[in-house]
MILOSE-126607 format. One record per residue (C-alpha): residue in one letter; x, y, z. Coordinates in steps of 0.25 Angstrom, whole numbers, plus 5000, padded with zeros to 4 digits. Example, Ala and Ser with C-alpha at 12.3 -4.5 7.8 and 13.67 -1.06 7.14 Angstrom:
// MILOSE-126607
A504949825031 S505549965029 
//
This chain:
// MILOSE-126607
M540254575363 R540854525376 P540254465389 Y540054565400 N540954495410 P541754375406 D542054355421 K540654325424 L540454225412 I540754075414 F540853975403 G540653825407 L540953755394 G541053625401 H539653635407 H539053535397 V540353485389 C541453395394 L541853345380 P541053405368 A540153305362 S540253375348 N541053465340 Q539953575342 Y540153565357 A541653575356 H541553695347 D540553755356 L541653755367 V542653805358 V541753935355 S541453955370 R542953945374 E543354045363 A542154135368 A542654125382 K544054175378 K543554275368 Y542654345379 G543654325391 L542754225399 K543554195412 H542754075416 V542653955406 Y542453815411 D542853715399 V542453575397 G542853485409 T542653585419 G541253555422 N539853595424 G539753745422 H538653765433 I539553695444 L540753765439 M540053905441 L539953865456 E541253795458 K542053905451 G541454015459 H540754085449 V539454085456 R539254165469 P538054185478 G537154315475 Y537554325461 V536854295448 Y537254185437 V536654145424 G537054035415 A536753985401 D536253855407 S534953825414 H535653765426 S536253895430 T535253895442 I536353815449 Y537053945453 G536053975464 V536653865473 L537653965477 G536654065480 A536754145466 F535654165456 G535954065445 T535054065433 P535054015418 L534954105406 S534854075391 A534954165380 E535054285390 V536454235393 A537054315381 E536454445386 L537054415400 L538354385394 L538454515387 T537854615398 G537954535411 R536554575414 M535254495414 W533754515420 F533254415429 K531854405435 V531954375450 P531254235452 P530354195463 T531054095472 I530553955476 R531253905489 V531553755490 T531953715505 M532553575506 E532653515521 S533153385527 K534153275521 T534053185510 R533953035511 K534952935507 G535052935492 V534453065490 C535353195486 A535153335481 R534853295468 D533653215473 V533153335481 A533253425469 Q532553325460 H531453325471 L531353475469 L531253455454 G530153365455 T529453455465 I529653595459 E529653535444 A530153595432 D529453725432 G529053745446 A530153845448 L530053905435 W530754045436 K530954035450 A532154035459 L532253915468 D532853935482 F533453805488 S533553805503 G533453705516 S534353625524 Y534553515513 M534953615502 Y536053675513 S536553535516 L537053515501 S538353555494 V538253665484 Y538453545473 Q537153485478 R536453615480 M536753655465 I535853535460 F534653615466 S535053755460 L535353685446 L534053605446 S533253735449 V533153765434 E532453625432 M531253675441 G531253805433 A531953895442 V532954005438 T533953985450 G534153885462 F534553965474 V535253915486 E535654015497 P537154005501 D537653945513 D538953895519 V539053785509 T538853885498 R539953965504 D540953855505 F540753815490 L540953965486 K542253975494 N543453975486 R542653975473 V541854115472 R542554235467 G542154355473 D541154395483 Y539654365484 E538454395492 V537554275497 I536054305494 Y535054245504 N533454245504 D532854355512 K532254305525 D530854355521 C530954305507 T529754215501 F529854115491 E528754095479 K528753945483 E529453845494 Y529753705493 F530153625505 V530853495503 D531153385513 V532353315506 G532353195516 E531053145509 I531753145495 E532153025488 P532952995476 L532353065464 I532553065449 A532153145437 I531653075426 P531653115412 P531353205405 R531453325415 P532253345428 A531053375436 E530453245433 T530653185447 R530453045452 K530852955463 V532052875460 A531452755467 D530252765457 I531052775444 A531952665449 K530652565448 Q530752595433 N532052525431 I532652625422 K533952585416 V535052695417 D536052705405 Q536852815411 A537052885424 F537653015425 I538153095437 G538453235435 G537853365429 C537653485437 T536753415447 G537553295449 S539053315447 S539653355461 L540553275470 E539353245479 D538553195467 F539653095463 Q539753055478 M538353015478 A538452935465 A539752865471 E538952825483 I538052745475 L539052695465 K540052655476 N540352495475 R539352485463 K539552475448 L538952545437 H537752475430 P538452415417 E537352485408 T537452615415 R538452725412 L538852825423 I539352965419 I540053045430 V540153205427 P540853285439 G540253435438 T541553505438 M543053485439 E542953515453 I541953405455 Q542853315446 S543953335456 Q543153305468 L542753175461 L544253135459 K544553175473 E543453085479 G543852975470 L542452975464 Y543053005450 E543752875451 F542552805457 F541652835445 I542652795435 N542952665442 I541452625442 G541352655427 A540752795426 V541152885415 V541753015423 S541653135415 P542453275416 P541553385423 Y540353435414 C538853415414 G538853275409 P537753215401 C536753305405 Q536853365391 M537153305378 C538453375376 C539653275380 Y539453125383 G538453045392 N537253065383 I536352945384 G535852865372 D534452845366 N533552785377 E534652785387 I534452825402 M535352915410 I535152955425 G536053075429 T536253185440 H536153305430 P535053405430 R534153375417 N533653255410 Q532853315398 P533053245385 G534253295377 R535153315390 A535953185390 G535353125377 K534253135368 N533253045376 S532653075389 G533152965398 V533953045409 Y533553035423 L534053135434 A534453095448 S535453105460 P536853045459 Y536352925469 T535252895459 V536152905446 A537252825453 A536352715456 A535852715442 A537252705437 T537452575446 C536052515443 G535852545429 K534552595432 I533852705440 V533752665455 D533552715468 P534952755473 R534552735488 E534752585486 F536252615484 L536452695496 
//
């Protein structure tokens, strides 16, 4: 049997893998490449190309008004461009063969974010606030609709943090109505026409949240779940030693994320007992780092700079932490087994992660700005 339409299938072989950590991983990639060749798949992104979710957006595979599914739970990210993006599991096999799938239309929860953030607070902190407010199952089997002046002040790369983390609140997708920022991002990327879908003027939502982002301060997710949100200032009082800091992953690997980190680290040194791992999301982002001089900057301060992929968000390549070690990162998940067998993983903004890298412990990043 053959896939129903090879042109509509995208293989992201470099999503989790940079350099295979075992012969088994390496063989899995060989089998995947052979399958892609056998079945005529036209869009294969091999190791070193980057995070598959971001590649889907950058390479123009996602268009407003269309439906996208992925064999990865964070496929909710595609809603950032006004599409319906959602994860599938075993059903993917049926979809590959038939091109059809049944969906139950979910109720929608609207999240309206207004105002401007304070110094040292960014999109990841706002998203972390929502995780703490809505919690892990507060949007279970619902669609999240993100709106408001704050959302539309962000770039697509910062908006995608909200769409991607929607699944951590139980949602099936995270939708953002397209605007001029969306259209500029799509320009010279998207193949073919598309139709933008907007909410009806008289539509109603199952529930609405209103957020004044100006009241939010730096936040952090403590082990063992992303929704376990705390104020960084409170956690800093516990004097938690950090062995490894990681800036990357699908929620923290854009040029803007690395610029925020550099703002903290400029004219400072890494703590001698803390490792800093830098992982750009894609080759396009890696090129931006080179152009901005940030690639050289991070190397010069002693960071480990990796080719594009997910980074130590999963135990597939390097960056795993040892027993009893603590890591803080910008990635989306901190459950045990993600970056090591223990549960010592904290999640925060690039500001907070960079501050930890220079201090060797979790601290409030506002002290450095």
